[in-house]
The first five atom37 places (N, CA, C, CB, O) and aatype in JSON, in Angstrom:
{
  "aatype": [4, 0, 15, 9, 18, 7, 0, 14, 11, 10, 15, 19, 18, 4, 0, 16, 11, 13, 0, 19, 1, 7, 10, 15, 6, 15, 10, 3, 9, 6, 13, 15, 1, 13, 7, 19, 7, 19, 11, 4, 9, 12, 14, 13, 13, 9, 2, 16, 14, 9, 10, 3, 0, 7, 0, 15, 7, 15, 2, 6, 15, 12, 0, 3, 15, 9, 11, 0, 7, 7, 16, 14, 19, 18, 16, 19, 6, 6, 4, 0, 7, 19, 9, 18, 3, 15, 10, 7, 15, 11, 6, 10, 11, 8, 9, 19, 7, 0, 1, 7, 11, 5, 10, 0, 17, 10, 16, 1, 10, 12, 14, 7, 10, 19, 1, 15, 1, 10, 16, 0, 3, 19, 11, 0, 7, 1, 0, 14, 7, 15],
  "atom_mask": [
    [1, 1, 1, 1, 1],
    [1, 1, 1, 1, 1],
    [1, 1, 1, 1, 1],
    [1, 1, 1, 1, 1],
    [1, 1, 1, 1, 1],
    [1, 1, 1, 0, 1],
    [1, 1, 1, 1, 1],
    [1, 1, 1, 1, 1],
    [1, 1, 1, 1, 1],
    [1, 1, 1, 1, 1],
    [1, 1, 1, 1, 1],
    [1, 1, 1, 1, 1],
    [1, 1, 1, 1, 1],
    [1, 1, 1, 1, 1],
    [1, 1, 1, 1, 1],
    [1, 1, 1, 1, 1],
    [1, 1, 1, 1, 1],
    [1, 1, 1, 1, 1],
    [1, 1, 1, 1, 1],
    [1, 1, 1, 1, 1],
    [1, 1, 1, 1, 1],
    [1, 1, 1, 0, 1],
    [1, 1, 1, 1, 1],
    [1, 1, 1, 1, 1],
    [1, 1, 1, 1, 1],
    [1, 1, 1, 1, 1],
    [1, 1, 1, 1, 1],
    [1, 1, 1, 1, 1],
    [1, 1, 1, 1, 1],
    [1, 1, 1, 1, 1],
    [1, 1, 1, 1, 1],
    [1, 1, 1, 1, 1],
    [1, 1, 1, 1, 1],
    [1, 1, 1, 1, 1],
    [1, 1, 1, 0, 1],
    [1, 1, 1, 1, 1],
    [1, 1, 1, 0, 1],
    [1, 1, 1, 1, 1],
    [1, 1, 1, 1, 1],
    [1, 1, 1, 1, 1],
    [1, 1, 1, 1, 1],
    [1, 1, 1, 1, 1],
    [1, 1, 1, 1, 1],
    [1, 1, 1, 1, 1],
    [1, 1, 1, 1, 1],
    [1, 1, 1, 1, 1],
    [1, 1, 1, 1, 1],
    [1, 1, 1, 1, 1],
    [1, 1, 1, 1, 1],
    [1, 1, 1, 1, 1],
    [1, 1, 1, 1, 1],
    [1, 1, 1, 1, 1],
    [1, 1, 1, 1, 1],
    [1, 1, 1, 0, 1],
    [1, 1, 1, 1, 1],
    [1, 1, 1, 1, 1],
    [1, 1, 1, 0, 1],
    [1, 1, 1, 1, 1],
    [1, 1, 1, 1, 1],
    [1, 1, 1, 1, 1],
    [1, 1, 1, 1, 1],
    [1, 1, 1, 1, 1],
    [1, 1, 1, 1, 1],
    [1, 1, 1, 1, 1],
    [1, 1, 1, 1, 1],
    [1, 1, 1, 1, 1],
    [1, 1, 1, 1, 1],
    [1, 1, 1, 1, 1],
    [1, 1, 1, 0, 1],
    [1, 1, 1, 0, 1],
    [1, 1, 1, 1, 1],
    [1, 1, 1, 1, 1],
    [1, 1, 1, 1, 1],
    [1, 1, 1, 1, 1],
    [1, 1, 1, 1, 1],
    [1, 1, 1, 1, 1],
    [1, 1, 1, 1, 1],
    [1, 1, 1, 1, 1],
    [1, 1, 1, 1, 1],
    [1, 1, 1, 1, 1],
    [1, 1, 1, 0, 1],
    [1, 1, 1, 1, 1],
    [1, 1, 1, 1, 1],
    [1, 1, 1, 1, 1],
    [1, 1, 1, 1, 1],
    [1, 1, 1, 1, 1],
    [1, 1, 1, 1, 1],
    [1, 1, 1, 0, 1],
    [1, 1, 1, 1, 1],
    [1, 1, 1, 1, 1],
    [1, 1, 1, 1, 1],
    [1, 1, 1, 1, 1],
    [1, 1, 1, 1, 1],
    [1, 1, 1, 1, 1],
    [1, 1, 1, 1, 1],
    [1, 1, 1, 1, 1],
    [1, 1, 1, 0, 1],
    [1, 1, 1, 1, 1],
    [1, 1, 1, 1, 1],
    [1, 1, 1, 0, 1],
    [1, 1, 1, 1, 1],
    [1, 1, 1, 1, 1],
    [1, 1, 1, 1, 1],
    [1, 1, 1, 1, 1],
    [1, 1, 1, 1, 1],
    [1, 1, 1, 1, 1],
    [1, 1, 1, 1, 1],
    [1, 1, 1, 1, 1],
    [1, 1, 1, 1, 1],
    [1, 1, 1, 1, 1],
    [1, 1, 1, 1, 1],
    [1, 1, 1, 0, 1],
    [1, 1, 1, 1, 1],
    [1, 1, 1, 1, 1],
    [1, 1, 1, 1, 1],
    [1, 1, 1, 1, 1],
    [1, 1, 1, 1, 1],
    [1, 1, 1, 1, 1],
    [1, 1, 1, 1, 1],
    [1, 1, 1, 1, 1],
    [1, 1, 1, 1, 1],
    [1, 1, 1, 1, 1],
    [1, 1, 1, 1, 1],
    [1, 1, 1, 1, 1],
    [1, 1, 1, 0, 1],
    [1, 1, 1, 1, 1],
    [1, 1, 1, 1, 1],
    [1, 1, 1, 1, 1],
    [1, 1, 1, 0, 1],
    [1, 1, 1, 1, 1]
  ],
  "atom_positions": [
    [[0.29, -0.42, 1.79], [-0.96, -0.08, 1.24], [-1.23, 1.38, 1.82], [-2.1, -1.18, 1.62], [-2.01, 1.52, 2.77]],
    [[-0.59, 2.44, 1.25], [-0.91, 3.78, 1.8], [-2.26, 4.24, 1.72], [-0.15, 4.75, 1.19], [-2.65, 5.21, 2.38]],
    [[-3.12, 3.47, 0.81], [-4.57, 4.13, 0.66], [-5.33, 3.35, 1.79], [-5.36, 3.9, -0.99], [-6.52, 3.63, 1.92]],
    [[-4.8, 2.43, 2.62], [-5.55, 1.78, 3.42], [-5.41, 2.23, 4.98], [-5.25, 0.43, 3.18], [-6.35, 2.18, 5.77]],
    [[-4.21, 2.64, 5.28], [-3.95, 3.08, 6.66], [-2.78, 4.07, 6.49], [-3.59, 1.82, 7.68], [-1.9, 3.99, 5.63]],
    [[-2.9, 5.03, 7.46], [-1.88, 6.08, 7.45], [-0.59, 5.57, 8.02], [0.0, 0.0, 0.0], [-0.53, 4.92, 9.06]],
    [[0.5, 5.93, 7.26], [1.79, 5.37, 7.66], [2.74, 6.6, 8.17], [2.46, 4.54, 6.38], [2.81, 7.62, 7.49]],
    [[3.36, 6.49, 9.23], [4.33, 7.56, 9.86], [5.37, 8.05, 8.84], [5.14, 6.94, 11.12], [6.01, 7.28, 8.13]],
    [[5.48, 9.18, 8.8], [6.59, 10.0, 7.95], [6.18, 9.81, 6.51], [8.21, 9.43, 8.18], [7.02, 9.99, 5.62]],
    [[5.0, 9.46, 6.25], [4.45, 9.48, 4.87], [3.14, 10.06, 4.75], [4.38, 8.17, 4.31], [2.36, 9.63, 3.89]],
    [[2.81, 11.04, 5.57], [1.4, 11.69, 5.69], [0.96, 12.23, 4.38], [1.37, 12.87, 6.73], [-0.19, 11.96, 4.05]],
    [[1.69, 12.96, 3.59], [1.32, 13.59, 2.36], [1.12, 12.3, 1.33], [2.53, 14.73, 1.85], [0.08, 12.21, 0.67]],
    [[2.03, 11.42, 1.26], [1.98, 10.32, 0.36], [0.76, 9.64, 0.58], [3.1, 9.42, 0.5], [0.03, 9.33, -0.36]],
    [[0.45, 9.34, 2.02], [-0.72, 8.54, 2.08], [-2.02, 9.27, 1.82], [-0.78, 7.92, 3.36], [-3.02, 8.69, 1.38]],
    [[-1.97, 10.6, 2.11], [-3.18, 11.4, 1.69], [-3.48, 11.41, 0.17], [-3.0, 12.85, 2.14], [-4.63, 11.47, -0.26]],
    [[-2.33, 11.34, -0.65], [-2.68, 11.34, -2.06], [-3.09, 9.86, -2.41], [-1.45, 11.87, -2.97], [-3.77, 9.75, -3.43]],
    [[-2.81, 8.86, -1.82], [-3.28, 7.54, -2.01], [-4.69, 7.36, -1.55], [-2.42, 6.59, -1.33], [-5.43, 6.65, -2.23]],
    [[-5.14, 7.93, -0.47], [-6.42, 7.93, -0.13], [-7.22, 8.67, -1.24], [-6.57, 8.53, 1.22], [-8.26, 8.16, -1.66]],
    [[-6.79, 9.76, -1.69], [-7.46, 10.45, -2.76], [-7.67, 9.64, -4.09], [-6.68, 11.66, -3.06], [-8.75, 9.59, -4.67]],
    [[-6.58, 9.04, -4.49], [-6.65, 8.16, -5.6], [-7.7, 7.03, -5.42], [-5.3, 7.57, -5.83], [-8.37, 6.69, -6.39]],
    [[-7.87, 6.47, -4.29], [-8.7, 5.39, -3.94], [-10.15, 6.0, -4.09], [-8.36, 4.81, -2.44], [-10.96, 5.43, -4.83]],
    [[-10.47, 7.08, -3.46], [-11.72, 7.71, -3.51], [-12.2, 8.01, -4.99], [0.0, 0.0, 0.0], [-13.32, 7.76, -5.41]],
    [[-11.12, 8.63, -5.76], [-11.42, 8.98, -7.15], [-11.73, 7.75, -7.98], [-10.25, 9.74, -7.78], [-12.57, 7.75, -8.88]],
    [[-11.03, 6.76, -7.64], [-11.29, 5.35, -8.44], [-12.67, 4.86, -8.2], [-10.26, 4.14, -7.98], [-13.41, 4.51, -9.11]],
    [[-13.01, 4.85, -6.81], [-14.28, 4.51, -6.44], [-15.41, 5.19, -7.09], [-14.36, 4.67, -5.16], [-16.35, 4.59, -7.61]],
    [[-15.27, 6.55, -7.03], [-16.3, 7.38, -7.72], [-16.36, 7.33, -9.26], [-16.1, 8.79, -7.35], [-17.42, 7.38, -9.89]],
    [[-15.09, 7.21, -9.83], [-15.26, 7.06, -11.37], [-15.79, 5.47, -11.89], [-13.69, 7.41, -12.08], [-16.24, 5.24, -13.02]],
    [[-15.64, 4.55, -10.93], [-16.1, 3.3, -11.21], [-17.67, 3.25, -11.2], [-15.49, 2.36, -10.23], [-18.34, 2.58, -11.98]],
    [[-18.13, 4.01, -10.29], [-19.75, 4.22, -10.2], [-20.2, 5.05, -11.35], [-20.25, 4.99, -8.81], [-21.14, 4.65, -12.02]],
    [[-19.54, 6.32, -11.66], [-19.92, 7.11, -12.6], [-19.82, 6.47, -14.0], [-19.18, 8.28, -12.46], [-20.68, 6.78, -14.82]],
    [[-18.9, 5.64, -14.33], [-18.77, 5.12, -15.68], [-19.31, 3.81, -15.81], [-17.41, 5.11, -16.13], [-19.22, 3.19, -16.87]],
    [[-19.96, 3.26, -14.63], [-20.63, 1.96, -14.96], [-21.68, 1.93, -15.88], [-21.14, 1.4, -13.86], [-21.89, 0.93, -16.56]],
    [[-22.46, 3.12, -15.96], [-23.54, 3.2, -16.94], [-23.14, 3.07, -18.43], [-24.23, 4.48, -16.75], [-23.96, 2.86, -19.32]],
    [[-21.84, 3.22, -18.62], [-21.18, 3.05, -20.0], [-20.51, 1.78, -20.21], [-20.18, 4.1, -20.25], [-19.89, 1.52, -21.24]],
    [[-20.64, 0.94, -19.14], [-19.99, -0.34, -19.2], [-18.54, -0.43, -19.08], [0.0, 0.0, 0.0], [-17.88, -1.41, -19.41]],
    [[-17.99, 0.81, -18.51], [-16.5, 0.94, -18.27], [-16.29, 0.68, -16.77], [-15.92, 2.43, -18.71], [-17.03, 1.17, -15.92]],
    [[-15.36, -0.02, -16.5], [-14.88, -0.28, -15.03], [-13.59, 0.45, -14.84], [0.0, 0.0, 0.0], [-12.92, 0.82, -15.8]],
    [[-13.21, 0.66, -13.48], [-12.13, 1.33, -13.13], [-11.35, 0.37, -12.14], [-12.51, 2.68, -12.57], [-12.01, -0.26, -11.32]],
    [[-10.12, 0.27, -12.18], [-9.39, -0.66, -11.32], [-8.38, 0.19, -10.42], [-8.61, -1.77, -12.22], [-7.68, 1.07, -10.91]],
    [[-8.36, -0.1, -9.27], [-7.58, 0.61, -8.19], [-6.55, -0.43, -7.56], [-8.6, 1.21, -7.03], [-6.86, -1.26, -6.72]],
    [[-5.22, -0.26, -8.1], [-4.23, -1.2, -7.73], [-3.51, -0.56, -6.59], [-3.29, -1.58, -8.89], [-3.0, 0.56, -6.66]],
    [[-3.51, -1.36, -5.49], [-2.94, -0.85, -4.29], [-1.65, -1.73, -3.81], [-4.08, -0.83, -3.19], [-1.76, -2.71, -3.07]],
    [[-0.47, -1.27, -4.33], [0.68, -2.01, -4.02], [1.13, -1.83, -2.6], [1.73, -1.66, -4.92], [0.82, -0.8, -2.0]],
    [[1.82, -2.74, -2.06], [2.43, -2.76, -0.77], [3.79, -1.97, -1.01], [2.64, -4.29, -0.21], [3.71, -0.91, -1.64]],
    [[4.95, -2.38, -0.57], [6.26, -1.99, -1.03], [6.7, -2.65, -2.3], [7.23, -2.26, 0.0], [6.82, -3.87, -2.34]],
    [[6.94, -1.94, -3.32], [7.48, -2.43, -4.52], [8.81, -1.94, -4.82], [6.64, -2.13, -5.57], [9.08, -0.75, -4.66]],
    [[9.67, -2.77, -5.25], [11.21, -2.41, -5.47], [11.3, -1.62, -6.79], [12.21, -3.82, -5.57], [11.53, -2.11, -7.9]],
    [[11.08, -0.22, -6.48], [11.25, 0.89, -7.55], [12.2, 1.8, -7.08], [9.96, 1.67, -7.9], [12.54, 1.76, -5.89]],
    [[12.73, 2.71, -7.94], [13.83, 3.61, -7.5], [13.36, 4.52, -6.38], [14.37, 4.47, -8.69], [14.24, 5.03, -5.68]],
    [[12.19, 4.77, -6.13], [11.84, 5.53, -4.93], [12.4, 4.9, -3.58], [10.3, 5.64, -4.86], [12.77, 5.59, -2.63]],
    [[12.43, 3.6, -3.61], [13.07, 2.9, -2.4], [14.58, 2.91, -2.35], [12.64, 1.45, -2.36], [15.19, 2.47, -1.37]],
    [[15.19, 3.42, -3.4], [16.58, 3.58, -3.25], [17.11, 4.74, -2.4], [17.11, 3.69, -4.51], [18.27, 4.77, -2.0]],
    [[16.13, 5.76, -2.13], [16.51, 6.82, -1.28], [16.74, 6.48, 0.09], [15.59, 7.78, -1.32], [16.15, 5.53, 0.61]],
    [[17.65, 7.28, 0.8], [17.98, 7.06, 2.14], [16.67, 6.95, 3.0], [0.0, 0.0, 0.0], [15.65, 7.59, 2.73]],
    [[16.77, 6.1, 4.04], [15.67, 6.03, 4.99], [15.95, 6.82, 6.21], [15.39, 4.61, 5.38], [16.96, 6.47, 6.82]],
    [[15.28, 7.82, 6.71], [15.34, 8.44, 7.86], [16.59, 9.14, 8.1], [15.07, 7.59, 8.81], [17.1, 9.19, 9.22]],
    [[17.12, 9.72, 6.99], [18.42, 10.54, 7.11], [19.65, 9.6, 7.14], [0.0, 0.0, 0.0], [20.77, 10.11, 7.27]],
    [[19.5, 8.28, 7.03], [20.69, 7.38, 6.95], [21.12, 7.06, 5.55], [20.43, 6.09, 7.65], [20.49, 7.44, 4.56]],
    [[22.2, 6.37, 5.52], [22.8, 6.01, 4.09], [22.13, 4.74, 3.72], [24.47, 5.81, 4.06], [22.26, 4.38, 2.54]],
    [[21.47, 4.01, 4.5], [20.73, 2.85, 4.21], [19.48, 3.15, 3.37], [20.36, 2.16, 5.47], [18.72, 4.05, 3.73]],
    [[19.21, 2.32, 2.12], [18.12, 2.54, 1.23], [16.86, 2.36, 2.16], [18.15, 1.52, -0.06], [16.94, 1.83, 3.27]],
    [[15.71, 2.85, 1.63], [14.48, 2.5, 2.23], [14.13, 0.94, 2.07], [13.38, 3.38, 1.6], [13.56, 0.3, 2.95]],
    [[14.49, 0.5, 1.02], [14.24, -0.95, 0.78], [14.94, -1.79, 1.76], [14.67, -1.37, -0.6], [14.36, -2.76, 2.25]],
    [[16.25, -1.46, 2.1], [17.12, -2.25, 3.0], [16.45, -2.11, 4.36], [18.67, -1.75, 3.01], [16.28, -3.09, 5.08]],
    [[16.04, -0.77, 4.74], [15.4, -0.46, 6.04], [14.14, -1.43, 6.28], [14.94, 1.11, 6.05], [13.94, -2.12, 7.28]],
    [[13.4, -1.33, 5.21], [12.06, -2.01, 5.24], [12.26, -3.5, 5.34], [11.21, -1.68, 3.96], [11.59, -4.17, 6.12]],
    [[13.18, -4.01, 4.56], [13.44, -5.56, 4.67], [14.11, -5.98, 6.02], [14.42, -6.04, 3.46], [13.89, -7.07, 6.55]],
    [[14.89, -5.09, 6.51], [15.56, -5.35, 7.83], [14.56, -5.49, 9.03], [16.57, -4.18, 8.13], [14.83, -6.15, 10.04]],
    [[13.37, -4.8, 8.85], [12.36, -5.03, 9.76], [11.37, -6.34, 9.49], [0.0, 0.0, 0.0], [10.34, -6.54, 10.15]],
    [[11.77, -7.05, 8.6], [11.0, -8.25, 8.2], [9.77, -7.93, 7.25], [0.0, 0.0, 0.0], [8.92, -8.81, 7.1]],
    [[9.64, -6.87, 6.67], [8.69, -6.44, 5.75], [9.04, -6.82, 4.41], [8.49, -5.06, 5.84], [10.15, -6.52, 3.96]],
    [[8.17, -7.47, 3.73], [8.72, -7.91, 2.22], [8.5, -6.67, 1.31], [7.82, -9.31, 1.52], [7.68, -5.77, 1.49]],
    [[9.31, -6.78, 0.39], [9.44, -5.77, -0.75], [9.09, -6.59, -2.05], [11.0, -5.09, -0.85], [9.79, -7.53, -2.45]],
    [[7.97, -6.17, -2.67], [7.6, -6.98, -3.9], [8.27, -6.51, -5.21], [6.07, -6.93, -4.11], [8.73, -5.37, -5.24]],
    [[8.35, -7.26, -6.24], [8.92, -6.91, -7.45], [7.9, -6.22, -8.32], [9.49, -8.09, -8.11], [6.68, -6.31, -8.18]],
    [[8.55, -5.51, -9.25], [7.65, -4.84, -10.41], [6.85, -5.73, -11.05], [8.43, -4.2, -11.5], [5.67, -5.48, -11.3]],
    [[7.54, -7.02, -11.4], [6.78, -8.03, -12.09], [5.62, -8.63, -11.32], [7.66, -9.09, -12.49], [4.66, -9.09, -11.93]],
    [[5.69, -8.65, -10.01], [4.42, -9.22, -9.09], [3.45, -8.02, -9.2], [4.84, -9.59, -7.29], [2.26, -8.33, -9.3]],
    [[3.71, -6.82, -9.21], [2.78, -5.75, -9.44], [2.19, -5.87, -10.83], [3.45, -4.42, -9.25], [0.97, -5.81, -10.9]],
    [[2.81, -5.99, -11.78], [2.3, -6.14, -13.16], [1.49, -7.22, -13.21], [3.3, -6.26, -14.17], [0.46, -7.06, -13.85]],
    [[1.69, -8.4, -12.64], [0.88, -9.55, -12.53], [-0.5, -9.26, -12.02], [0.0, 0.0, 0.0], [-1.49, -9.71, -12.6]],
    [[-0.57, -8.5, -10.91], [-1.74, -8.18, -10.3], [-2.64, -7.36, -11.2], [-1.46, -7.5, -9.07], [-3.84, -7.58, -11.32]],
    [[-1.91, -6.3, -11.9], [-2.62, -5.47, -12.83], [-3.04, -6.22, -13.96], [-1.85, -4.35, -13.27], [-4.11, -5.86, -14.45]],
    [[-2.41, -7.23, -14.52], [-2.8, -8.16, -15.62], [-4.14, -8.86, -15.04], [-1.55, -9.29, -15.99], [-5.22, -8.73, -15.62]],
    [[-4.0, -9.55, -13.94], [-5.05, -10.4, -13.38], [-6.19, -9.58, -13.24], [-4.7, -11.04, -12.06], [-7.28, -10.09, -13.48]],
    [[-6.12, -8.26, -12.86], [-7.31, -7.36, -12.56], [-8.17, -7.25, -13.72], [-6.88, -5.95, -12.13], [-9.38, -7.07, -13.59]],
    [[-7.59, -7.34, -14.84], [-8.46, -7.12, -16.13], [-9.5, -8.08, -16.27], [-7.65, -7.2, -17.4], [-10.5, -7.85, -16.96]],
    [[-9.32, -9.11, -15.65], [-10.46, -10.26, -15.74], [-11.53, -10.26, -14.66], [0.0, 0.0, 0.0], [-12.43, -11.1, -14.6]],
    [[-11.36, -9.18, -13.76], [-12.15, -9.19, -12.58], [-13.1, -8.05, -12.52], [-11.29, -9.18, -11.41], [-12.91, -6.96, -13.07]],
    [[-14.14, -8.37, -11.81], [-15.06, -7.13, -11.58], [-14.75, -6.31, -10.31], [-16.56, -7.59, -11.49], [-15.39, -5.3, -10.02]],
    [[-13.87, -6.75, -9.65], [-13.54, -6.02, -8.3], [-12.81, -4.8, -8.65], [-12.63, -6.9, -7.26], [-12.06, -4.76, -9.62]],
    [[-13.05, -3.75, -7.83], [-12.38, -2.44, -8.04], [-10.99, -2.38, -7.43], [-13.22, -1.33, -7.45], [-10.09, -1.77, -8.01]],
    [[-10.81, -2.97, -6.34], [-9.51, -2.8, -5.49], [-8.78, -4.21, -5.62], [-9.84, -2.4, -3.8], [-9.34, -5.3, -5.46]],
    [[-7.48, -4.02, -5.93], [-6.53, -5.09, -6.1], [-5.28, -4.84, -5.34], [-6.21, -5.28, -7.53], [-4.56, -3.91, -5.72]],
    [[-4.93, -5.57, -4.29], [-3.8, -5.35, -3.49], [-2.63, -6.22, -3.96], [-4.13, -5.62, -2.07], [-2.8, -7.41, -4.2]],
    [[-1.44, -5.64, -4.1], [-0.28, -6.39, -4.45], [0.38, -6.86, -3.17], [0.68, -5.56, -5.31], [0.69, -6.07, -2.28]],
    [[0.6, -8.15, -3.1], [1.33, -8.72, -1.89], [0.5, -9.17, -0.77], [0.0, 0.0, 0.0], [-0.54, -8.59, -0.46]],
    [[0.99, -10.31, -0.1], [0.41, -10.78, 0.84], [0.25, -10.11, 2.17], [0.9, -11.78, 0.93], [-0.76, -10.17, 2.87]],
    [[1.37, -9.46, 2.43], [1.46, -8.47, 3.56], [0.41, -7.41, 3.48], [2.83, -7.79, 3.57], [-0.37, -7.22, 4.42]],
    [[0.36, -6.73, 2.41], [-0.77, -5.7, 2.13], [-2.1, -6.2, 2.29], [0.0, 0.0, 0.0], [-2.95, -5.44, 2.75]],
    [[-2.42, -7.44, 1.97], [-3.68, -7.99, 2.03], [-3.97, -8.22, 3.57], [-3.74, -9.3, 1.16], [-5.0, -7.82, 4.11]],
    [[-3.08, -8.81, 4.14], [-3.08, -9.03, 5.76], [-3.55, -7.71, 6.41], [-1.5, -9.44, 6.39], [-4.54, -7.56, 7.12]],
    [[-2.64, -6.76, 6.02], [-3.04, -5.31, 6.78], [-4.31, -4.81, 6.41], [-2.05, -4.12, 6.47], [-4.99, -4.21, 7.24]],
    [[-4.75, -5.0, 5.11], [-6.04, -4.46, 4.8], [-7.05, -5.16, 5.43], [-6.3, -4.43, 3.43], [-8.06, -4.53, 5.76]],
    [[-6.96, -6.49, 5.68], [-7.94, -7.28, 6.44], [-7.93, -6.97, 7.96], [-7.67, -8.76, 6.22], [-8.99, -6.92, 8.57]],
    [[-6.79, -6.79, 8.57], [-6.66, -6.32, 9.89], [-7.16, -4.96, 10.15], [-5.35, -6.39, 10.25], [-7.83, -4.74, 11.15]],
    [[-6.85, -3.97, 9.25], [-7.39, -2.66, 9.36], [-8.83, -2.58, 9.24], [-6.81, -1.83, 8.41], [-9.46, -1.72, 9.85]],
    [[-9.4, -3.43, 8.47], [-10.91, -3.36, 8.37], [-11.58, -4.0, 9.7], [-11.42, -4.18, 6.99], [-12.59, -3.49, 10.18]],
    [[-11.01, -5.07, 10.24], [-11.64, -5.84, 11.35], [-11.11, -5.26, 12.68], [-11.32, -7.42, 11.25], [-11.84, -5.27, 13.67]],
    [[-9.87, -4.76, 12.72], [-9.33, -4.24, 14.16], [-8.5, -3.05, 13.94], [-8.41, -5.36, 14.98], [-7.3, -3.07, 14.2]],
    [[-9.16, -1.93, 13.43], [-8.52, -0.61, 13.1], [-7.49, -0.18, 14.36], [-9.78, 0.56, 12.88], [-6.35, 0.26, 14.17]],
    [[-8.0, -0.35, 15.5], [-7.25, 0.05, 16.76], [-6.11, -0.66, 16.94], [0.0, 0.0, 0.0], [-5.11, -0.1, 17.38]],
    [[-6.12, -1.95, 16.64], [-4.9, -2.84, 16.83], [-3.89, -2.46, 15.84], [-5.23, -4.36, 16.66], [-2.7, -2.45, 16.18]],
    [[-4.25, -2.13, 14.65], [-3.29, -1.75, 13.42], [-2.6, -0.48, 13.92], [-4.14, -1.46, 11.89], [-1.37, -0.43, 14.01]],
    [[-3.42, 0.6, 14.26], [-2.79, 1.79, 14.78], [-1.91, 1.62, 15.89], [-3.73, 2.69, 15.15], [-0.8, 2.16, 15.83]],
    [[-2.25, 0.92, 16.95], [-1.46, 0.65, 17.99], [-0.04, 0.04, 17.63], [-2.21, -0.2, 18.84], [1.01, 0.45, 18.13]],
    [[-0.12, -0.94, 16.75], [1.18, -1.61, 16.24], [1.9, -0.59, 15.62], [0.99, -2.79, 15.24], [3.06, -0.43, 16.01]],
    [[1.38, 0.27, 14.55], [2.15, 1.14, 13.83], [2.82, 2.11, 14.83], [1.3, 1.83, 12.79], [4.02, 2.38, 14.74]],
    [[2.02, 2.62, 15.79], [2.71, 3.51, 16.83], [3.79, 2.95, 17.55], [1.81, 3.95, 17.81], [4.84, 3.55, 17.77]],
    [[3.51, 1.68, 17.96], [4.68, 1.01, 18.73], [5.87, 0.8, 17.85], [4.26, -0.4, 19.32], [6.99, 0.89, 18.36]],
    [[5.73, 0.5, 16.5], [6.88, 0.32, 15.65], [7.71, 1.63, 15.48], [6.43, -0.19, 14.29], [8.94, 1.65, 15.49]],
    [[6.89, 2.74, 15.33], [7.7, 4.07, 15.21], [8.42, 4.35, 16.4], [6.84, 5.28, 14.93], [9.61, 4.67, 16.34]],
    [[7.69, 4.23, 17.7], [8.39, 4.51, 18.94], [9.64, 3.71, 19.17], [7.48, 4.3, 20.05], [10.61, 4.21, 19.72]],
    [[9.63, 2.44, 18.74], [10.72, 1.6, 18.79], [11.78, 1.63, 17.58], [10.18, 0.3, 18.94], [12.73, 0.87, 17.44]],
    [[11.46, 2.52, 16.86], [12.42, 2.88, 15.62], [12.52, 1.89, 14.62], [0.0, 0.0, 0.0], [13.52, 1.82, 13.9]],
    [[11.32, 0.92, 14.48], [11.29, 0.0, 13.49], [10.47, 0.4, 12.26], [10.84, -1.19, 14.04], [9.63, 1.29, 12.37]],
    [[10.66, -0.21, 11.13], [9.81, 0.1, 9.97], [8.29, -0.34, 10.39], [10.36, -0.71, 8.59], [7.97, -1.43, 10.86]],
    [[7.41, 0.8, 10.1], [5.95, 0.56, 10.26], [5.54, -0.77, 9.51], [5.12, 1.81, 9.69], [5.91, -1.08, 8.38]],
    [[4.7, -1.51, 10.34], [4.14, -2.64, 9.76], [5.14, -3.91, 9.7], [0.0, 0.0, 0.0], [4.84, -4.93, 9.08]],
    [[6.22, -3.76, 10.32], [7.26, -4.9, 10.2], [6.99, -6.01, 11.29], [8.8, -4.31, 10.39], [7.72, -7.0, 11.35]]
  ]
}
């Protein structure tokens, strides 16, 4: 969930996701007077073509690198299910995947711990959050 915590080697990507989250929150408030709600879908790792690219200059795909570290990669169908379910909810934010929900919870309650863990993962050459 790049909109919840910064991820190493994904600085620009995370910045755009933080911006989308802020935009979604602002639009939800602005349009509420018209009875229009906005949803912010926050996927964890979703198995899409972007994950087919090589990870860290290797021949291994990002998906394989992520899975090797024990981090789950969710399906497009799981993401679509969250989007569908969000339509019947008044909540703004909807996280795809249990691991993303866990990290969101930890980031909110113990931000220093999450940052320390991500830093340790990077220093050890592991996929962040694995």
